[in-house]
C-alpha positions in Angstrom: 18.0 30.2 -78.1 21.8 30.5 -77.8 21.3 32.5 -74.7 19.3 30.0 -72.9 21.7 27.0 -73.8 24.6 29.1 -72.1 22.6 29.5 -69.1 21.9 26.0 -69.0 25.6 24.9 -69.1 26.5 27.4 -66.7 23.9 26.1 -64.1 25.2 22.4 -64.7 28.9 23.6 -64.2 28.0 25.0 -61.1 26.2 22.2 -59.9 28.9 19.8 -60.7 31.5 22.2 -59.0 29.2 22.1 -55.9 29.1 18.3 -55.7 32.5 17.7 -56.3 33.5 20.5 -53.8 31.4 19.0 -51.4 32.4 15.5 -51.6 35.9 16.4 -51.3 35.7 18.4 -48.0 33.1 16.0 -46.3 35.2 13.7 -44.2 32.1 11.9 -43.2 30.3 10.9 -46.2 31.0 9.1 -49.4 33.9 6.7 -47.8 35.6 9.9 -46.6 36.2 8.5 -43.0 39.2 6.3 -42.6 41.1 4.8 -39.6 44.6 4.2 -39.9 45.0 1.0 -37.4 48.8 -0.1 -36.2 48.8 -3.8 -35.6 52.0 -6.1 -34.4 50.7 -8.4 -36.9 48.1 -8.9 -39.5 48.7 -12.5 -41.0 46.0 -13.5 -43.3 44.0 -10.3 -43.3 43.3 -8.9 -47.0 41.5 -5.9 -48.2 37.9 -6.2 -48.5 37.3 -8.0 -45.3 34.7 -6.6 -42.9 34.8 -4.4 -40.1 32.4 -4.9 -37.6 31.4 -3.3 -34.1 29.1 -5.7 -31.9 28.8 -8.2 -34.8 27.4 -5.5 -37.3 29.0 -4.8 -40.0 30.0 -0.9 -40.6 32.8 -0.7 -43.1 35.4 -2.8 -44.9 39.3 -3.1 -44.8 40.6 -0.8 -47.6 44.5 -1.2 -47.7 47.2 -3.0 -45.9 50.8 -1.5 -45.2 54.2 -2.0 -43.1 55.6 1.1 -41.0 59.2 1.7 -40.8 59.5 -0.5 -37.6 57.9 -3.3 -39.2 54.4 -3.0 -38.0 51.2 -3.7 -39.8 49.1 -1.1 -41.1 45.3 -1.6 -41.7 43.1 1.1 -43.3 39.6 0.9 -42.1 37.3 2.6 -44.3 33.8 3.4 -42.3 31.0 3.5 -44.2 28.1 3.6 -41.7 27.6 7.2 -40.6 26.7 6.3 -37.1 30.1 5.1 -36.3 32.4 7.9 -38.0 33.2 9.1 -34.7 36.1 6.9 -33.3 37.5 8.3 -30.0 40.9 8.0 -28.5 40.0 5.3 -26.2 38.6 3.1 -29.1 40.1 -0.1 -29.7 40.3 -2.8 -32.5 41.4 -6.6 -32.7 41.8 -9.1 -35.7 39.8 -12.0 -35.2 38.7 -15.3 -37.3 36.0 -15.3 -39.5 35.7 -18.8 -40.5 38.0 -22.3 -40.3 39.3 -21.7 -43.6 41.5 -18.8 -42.2 39.1 -15.5 -43.1 39.8 -12.5 -40.8 37.7 -9.6 -39.9 38.5 -6.7 -37.8 36.4 -6.2 -34.8 36.3 -2.4 -33.2 34.9 -0.6 -30.2 34.5 2.9 -31.3 34.8 4.2 -27.4 35.1 2.9 -24.1 31.4 2.6 -22.2 31.2 5.5 -19.9 28.5 6.9 -17.3 26.2 9.6 -18.4 28.0 12.0 -16.1 31.6 11.2 -17.5 33.3 13.4 -19.9 33.4 11.8 -23.4 36.9 10.9 -24.8 38.5 13.2 -27.6 38.2 12.1 -31.0 41.1 10.4 -33.2 44.0 12.4 -34.3 44.1 13.3 -37.9 47.3 12.6 -40.0 48.0 15.9 -41.6 51.1 15.0 -43.6 53.1 11.7 -44.7 51.7 8.3 -45.0 48.2 7.9 -44.6 47.5 11.8 -44.6 43.8 12.5 -44.2 43.2 9.2 -42.4 42.6 9.1 -38.4 45.3 7.0 -36.2 44.6 4.5 -34.1 48.0 3.6 -32.4 49.6 0.2 -31.5 48.7 0.6 -27.8 44.9 0.4 -28.9 45.0 -2.7 -31.0 45.6 -6.6 -30.5 46.4 -9.6 -32.8 45.6 -12.9 -31.0 47.6 -15.8 -32.1 46.0 -18.1 -34.5 44.8 -21.7 -33.4 46.6 -23.4 -36.5 49.6 -21.6 -35.2 49.6 -23.3 -31.8 48.6 -26.7 -33.4 51.9 -26.5 -35.7 54.0 -25.9 -32.8 53.5 -29.6 -31.6 54.7 -31.2 -34.8 58.2 -32.0 -36.1 60.4 -30.1 -36.7 58.6 -27.0 -35.4 58.4 -28.6 -31.9 62.1 -29.1 -31.8 62.9 -25.7 -33.3 60.4 -24.3 -30.7 62.3 -26.0 -27.8 65.7 -24.5 -29.2 64.0 -21.1 -29.3 62.6 -21.3 -26.0 65.7 -22.1 -24.5 67.9 -19.4 -26.6 65.2 -16.9 -25.5 65.2 -17.8 -21.9 69.0 -17.4 -21.8 68.8 -14.0 -23.8 65.6 -12.7 -21.5 67.1 -13.6 -18.3 67.3 -10.2 -17.3 64.5 -8.8 -19.5 61.4 -10.2 -17.5 59.3 -7.0 -17.8 60.1 -6.8 -21.5 59.0 -10.3 -21.9 55.8 -9.8 -20.0 54.8 -7.1 -22.2 55.4 -9.1 -25.1 53.4 -12.0 -23.9 50.4 -9.5 -23.4 51.0 -7.9 -26.6 50.8 -11.2 -28.4 47.8 -12.4 -26.7 44.8 -9.9 -25.7 42.9 -12.4 -23.6 46.1 -12.0 -21.1 45.3 -8.3 -20.8 41.6 -9.0 -20.4 42.7 -11.5 -17.5 44.7 -8.9 -15.8 41.8 -6.5 -15.9 39.5 -9.2 -14.4 42.1 -9.9 -11.5 42.6 -6.4 -10.9 38.8 -6.0 -10.3 38.8 -9.4 -8.2 41.6 -7.9 -6.3 39.5 -4.6 -5.4 36.7 -6.7 -4.2 38.7 -9.1 -1.9 36.4 -8.3 0.9 33.2 -9.1 -1.0 34.6 -12.4 -2.1 35.4 -13.4 1.2 31.9 -12.3 2.4 30.9 -14.1 -0.7 32.6 -17.4 0.2 31.4 -17.2 4.0 27.9 -16.7 3.1 28.0 -19.4 0.3 28.9 -21.9 2.9 26.2 -21.0 5.2 23.8 -21.0 2.0 25.2 -24.4 0.8 25.1 -26.1 4.3 21.3 -26.2 4.4 21.5 -27.4 0.7 23.8 -30.3 1.5 21.8 -31.2 4.6 18.5 -31.6 2.3 20.2 -32.8 -1.1 17.9 -35.7 -0.8 15.0 -33.1 -1.1 16.7 -31.0 -3.5 17.6 -34.0 -5.8 13.8 -35.1 -5.5 12.7 -31.3 -6.4 14.9 -31.4 -9.4 13.5 -34.7 -10.7 10.2 -33.4 -10.4 11.0 -30.1 -11.9 12.4 -32.4 -14.8 8.9 -34.2 -15.1 7.3 -30.9 -14.6 9.3 -29.3 -17.6 8.5 -32.6 -19.6 5.0 -32.1 -19.2 5.0 -28.5 -20.1 6.9 -29.5 -23.5 4.2 -32.2 -24.4 1.6 -29.4 -23.8 3.7 -26.5 -25.5 1.1 -25.7 -28.1 -1.7 -25.2 -25.3 0.8 -23.0 -23.3 1.7 -21.1 -26.4 -2.2 -20.6 -27.0 -2.6 -19.3 -23.4 0.4 -16.9 -23.7 -1.4 -15.3 -26.9 -4.5 -14.8 -24.9 -2.5 -13.3 -21.9 -2.1 -9.6 -23.5 -5.7 -9.2 -24.3 -6.5 -10.5 -20.8 -4.3 -8.2 -19.1 -5.7 -5.2 -21.1 -9.0 -6.2 -19.7 -7.7 -6.7 -16.3 -6.2 -3.1 -16.4 -9.7 -1.3 -15.2 -10.1 -4.0 -12.6 -6.3 -3.7 -11.3 -7.0 0.1 -10.9 -10.2 -0.4 -9.2 -8.3 -2.9 -6.9 -5.6 -0.2 -6.6 -8.2 2.3 -5.2 -9.7 0.0 -3.0 -6.4 -1.0 -1.1 -5.7 2.6 -0.8 -9.1 3.3 0.8 -8.7 0.0 2.9 -5.4 0.9 4.1 -7.0 3.0 7.3 -9.3 0.3 7.9 -6.8 -2.3 8.1 -4.6 -0.2 10.0 -7.4 0.2 12.6 -8.0 -3.3 12.3 -4.3 -3.9 13.2 -4.7 -1.9 16.3 -7.6 -3.4 17.5 -6.7 -6.9 16.7 -5.4 -7.5 20.3 -9.0 -6.6 21.8 -10.6 -8.6 18.7 -8.4 -11.5 19.8 -9.1 -11.1 23.6 -12.9 -11.3 22.6 -12.3 -14.2 20.6 -10.7 -16.1 23.6 -13.4 -15.1 26.1 -16.0 -16.2 23.4 -15.4 -19.8 24.1 -15.9 -19.7 27.9 -18.9 -17.5 27.5 -20.4 -20.2 24.8 -19.7 -23.2 27.2 -21.4 -20.9 30.1 -24.3 -20.1 27.8 -25.0 -23.7 26.8 -27.6 -24.4 29.6 -29.5 -21.2 28.9 -29.7 -21.9 25.5 -30.9 -25.4 26.1 -33.5 -24.0 28.4 -34.2 -21.4 25.9 -34.9 -24.3 23.4 -37.2 -26.0 26.1 -39.2 -22.9 26.5 -39.4 -22.6 22.8 -40.7 -25.9 22.7 -43.4 -25.1 25.3 -44.2 -21.6 23.8 -44.5 -23.1 20.1 -47.6 -24.8 21.6 -48.7 -22.0 24.2 -48.4 -19.0 21.6 -51.0 -20.6 19.1 -53.2 -21.2 22.1 -52.8 -17.6 23.1 -53.6 -16.1 19.8 -57.3 -15.2 20.5 -56.6 -13.4 23.8 -53.6 -11.7 22.2 -56.0 -10.4 19.5 -58.5 -9.4 22.3 -56.1 -7.5 24.2 -55.0 -5.9 20.9 -58.8 -4.6 20.3 -58.8 -3.6 24.1 -55.8 -1.6 23.8 -57.1 0.0 20.5 -60.3 1.1 22.3 -58.5 2.3 25.6 -55.5 4.0 23.7 -57.4 7.5 23.5 -58.1 7.2 27.4 -54.5 6.2 28.2 -53.5 9.3 26.3 -55.7 11.6 28.2 -54.8 9.7 31.6 -51.3 10.2 30.7 -51.3 13.8 30.1 -53.2 14.3 33.2 -50.8 12.5 35.1 -48.1 14.4 33.5 -49.7 17.6 34.5 -50.3 16.4 38.0 -46.6 15.8 38.3 -45.6 18.9 36.9 -47.9 20.9 39.2 -46.4 18.8 42.4 -50.3 17.1 42.6 -48.8 14.0 44.1 -47.1 16.2 46.9 -50.3 17.9 47.6 -52.3 14.8 48.0 -49.4 13.6 50.5 -50.0 17.0 52.4 -53.6 16.4 52.4 -53.5 13.3 53.6 -51.0 14.3 56.4 -53.3 17.3 57.1 -56.0 15.2 57.3 -54.7 12.8 59.5 -53.3 15.6 61.8 -56.5 17.2 61.9 -58.8 14.3 62.7 -56.2 13.1 65.2 -55.5 14.8 68.5 -53.2 14.0 71.6 -53.5 14.6 75.3 -51.0 13.6 78.0 -51.8 10.0 77.4 -51.9 9.4 73.6 -53.4 10.2 70.4 -57.1 9.9 70.0 -59.7 10.1 67.0 -61.8 12.8 67.4 -65.5 11.8 66.7 -68.6 14.2 66.9 -72.0 12.9 66.1 -74.2 15.4 64.8 -77.7 14.8 63.4 -78.8 18.0 61.6 -77.7 20.0 58.4 -75.0 21.9 60.0 -71.5 20.8 61.3 -70.7 22.4 64.6 -66.7 23.8 65.2 -65.7 24.0 68.8 -62.4 25.2 70.0 -62.0 22.5 72.6 -63.2 19.1 73.1 -62.7 17.6 76.4 -60.1 20.0 77.4 -57.8 19.5 74.5 -57.3 22.6 72.1 -58.1 22.3 68.3 -55.6 23.0 65.6 -57.7 25.0 63.5 -57.0 28.4 64.8 -57.7 30.3 61.6 -61.4 29.5 62.1 -61.7 30.5 65.7 -64.5 32.9 64.9 -66.5 30.4 63.1 -65.6 27.9 65.9 -66.9 30.5 68.5 -70.3 31.2 66.4 -70.7 27.5 66.4 -70.4 27.2 70.2 -72.9 30.0 70.8 -75.0 28.3 68.5 -74.8 25.3 70.3 -75.5 27.4 73.6 -78.6 28.9 71.6 -80.0 25.7 70.8 -80.0 24.7 74.0 -81.9 28.0 74.8 -83.9 27.8 71.4 -84.9 30.9 69.5 -83.3 32.6 66.7 -80.0 32.9 68.0 -79.5 29.0 67.5 -80.6 29.5 63.8 -78.2 32.3 63.3 -75.2 30.2 64.9 -76.1 27.2 62.7 -75.9 29.3 59.4 -72.4 30.9 60.4 -71.3 27.0 60.9 -72.4 26.0 57.3 -70.8 29.2 56.0 -67.3 27.9 57.7 -67.7 24.5 56.7 -68.1 25.5 53.0 -65.0 27.8 53.2 -63.3 25.0 54.6 -63.9 22.7 51.7 -63.2 25.3 49.3 -59.8 26.1 50.5 -59.0 22.1 50.7 -59.8 21.8 46.8 -58.0 24.9 46.1 -55.1 23.5 47.8 -55.0 20.2 46.0 -55.2 21.9 42.6 -53.0 25.0 42.8 -51.6 24.8 46.3 -52.7 28.4 47.4 -55.8 27.5 49.9 -56.5 28.5 53.2 -54.8 26.3 55.6 
């Protein structure tokens, strides 16, 4: 039991030592981060007042002191862990907190910089003497504005007379110390330092300001010329604002419905975006074809004017046709039935004509007509004449000559000679005439067979 009690006391002692040691060595926690700021004047500032950054409280004033050169020392205890890293470019100023004279300290832990700029080093820590362990913010990084009540007191008697004496004596004493007086005035009112910064920025932007003045004149000239309309616009804008204010509840309801509407509009907007992407080439082609389309529309007017008589005539024909077509309906039906019946014949006829065309049948027919014409017609020294031979019998007699004119069928000379002999034999009678007639009939059959073969295939005997 004693052993357990001893172990428990030992553990408790170790924990106490760890907690105390950790709290003593940690500058950033438990109120250990303190800034020793030096001011020209800290009037009406008391311990316990707020320390703020951008209006947010980050700590309190821990203590006040005075340096050997009669400067005010304000010890700032920073409680917010996010601001326990004041840099060497930090700045603090004392500002009025209320109309009854309360003050607070407003600080800026570091100057704003770009992301690529190197951050400033932290404040130097005081290692010995007054303020040991605190971080020093020098006088150059602090300011103490003049209170408004002090300015008001200057205008009262006897302060006003005393202030006049001070200015006269001060002017005599500082006649040759203009630089020192300027630095004192700037230190006395931080607004003058900020004004110097503003003037320096404006001096670097002289050309921009000159262009702004010139362009503003150009921009304001039309407004001045149309000031009547501008005034009317302002009046109507006021009336519109009044009407909008009267319907503020309805407008608020519409604004409340706007987020769900935008949520539902999202897919449609995406589809519209896709449509726009797909329509871009089409619109580009339309833009390229716009001059041609414009020319078409320009020519469409004269074309429409010229087409008016034709359209009127077509209307007249339509009036007549509206009466004629019902009357022609039976005939059209008969033609339809006729076309149905004739369709197979027309198909066969078309196939036959195509076959005749492929085999040059029309050319062969023309050749037959030409050859027949040349065969049936002869010529002598005077003119052409038609051969005519009246034959009464069953055989056609071919002769080589007729009236002293030679025949053109030289290939059938033998048949023609036989026919001539048959003719001679018939005059004498007997079996010779019969043989000649048979030969003539055979030659005539051969000639007809050759003509038929020539028409169909083009290879008959000519």
